[in-house]
C-alpha positions as CSV (number, residue, x, y, z in Angstrom):
1,M,14.7,-13.4,4.0
2,H,11.5,-13.9,2.1
3,S,8.5,-15.6,3.6
4,V,6.4,-18.0,1.6
5,W,2.9,-17.0,1.0
6,N,0.1,-18.3,-1.1
7,T,-0.8,-16.0,-3.9
8,T,-4.2,-17.7,-4.3
9,A,-5.1,-16.4,-0.9
10,M,-4.9,-12.8,-2.1
11,P,-8.4,-11.6,-2.8
12,K,-9.2,-11.5,-6.6
13,T,-10.8,-8.1,-6.1
14,L,-7.3,-6.6,-5.6
15,A,-6.3,-7.8,-9.1
16,E,-9.6,-6.5,-10.5
17,K,-8.9,-3.1,-9.1
18,H,-5.3,-2.9,-10.2
19,G,-3.9,-3.3,-13.6
20,Y,-0.9,-1.9,-15.5
21,K,-0.4,-2.3,-19.3
22,G,-3.0,-5.0,-19.3
23,V,-1.4,-7.0,-16.5
24,E,-3.3,-7.7,-13.3
25,Y,-1.5,-7.3,-10.0
26,G,-2.3,-7.2,-6.3
27,V,-0.7,-5.3,-3.4
28,Q,-1.5,-6.3,0.2
29,P,-0.2,-5.2,3.6
30,D,2.2,-7.5,5.3
31,G,2.7,-5.9,8.7
32,P,3.5,-2.3,9.8
33,G,5.3,-0.5,6.9
34,K,5.6,-3.7,4.9
35,W,3.8,-4.8,1.7
36,K,3.7,-7.8,-0.6
37,W,2.8,-7.7,-4.2
38,V,2.1,-10.2,-6.9
39,I,1.9,-10.1,-10.7
40,Y,-0.7,-12.6,-11.9
41,P,0.4,-14.8,-14.7
42,Q,-0.5,-13.8,-18.2
43,I,-0.1,-16.8,-20.4
44,R,-1.1,-15.1,-23.6
45,G,1.2,-12.2,-23.1
46,G,4.1,-14.3,-21.8
47,I,4.2,-12.7,-18.4
48,A,5.0,-15.2,-15.6
49,Q,3.8,-14.9,-12.0
50,K,6.2,-12.9,-9.9
51,R,6.0,-11.6,-6.3
52,G,8.0,-9.5,-3.9
53,H,8.1,-7.7,-0.6
54,V,8.6,-4.0,0.0
55,S,9.2,-1.9,3.1
56,G,7.7,1.5,2.9
57,T,4.4,2.7,1.7
58,R,1.7,1.2,-0.5
59,E,2.8,3.5,-3.3
60,D,6.4,2.1,-3.0
61,A,5.0,-1.5,-3.4
62,V,2.9,-0.4,-6.5
63,A,5.9,1.3,-8.0
64,E,8.1,-1.8,-7.5
65,C,5.4,-4.0,-9.0
66,K,5.0,-1.8,-12.0
67,A,8.8,-1.8,-12.5
68,A,8.7,-5.6,-12.4
69,I,6.0,-5.6,-15.1
70,E,8.1,-3.2,-17.2
71,K,11.1,-5.5,-16.8
72,A,9.0,-8.5,-17.9
73,F,7.9,-6.7,-21.0
74,Q,11.5,-5.7,-21.8
75,K,12.7,-9.3,-21.4
76,R,9.9,-10.5,-23.7
77,A,10.9,-7.9,-26.3
78,L,14.5,-9.2,-26.3
79,R,13.4,-12.7,-27.3
């Protein structure tokens, strides 16, 4: 079950510190051993906002977020 959370509440400094292939993203703790991540929309690049939750380490959350960015680029290439 996914909880609803406001991505605008994630500090912008997280996005400024983290980027992958020109796409900004944020990773934030969401309880013991749980993380939430968000890909910030990139209108020019055609990347939509996406978010998810991960159990594990921060590195697991970053890896899942980067995989989602890769998937978005692949979907865009197929158009």
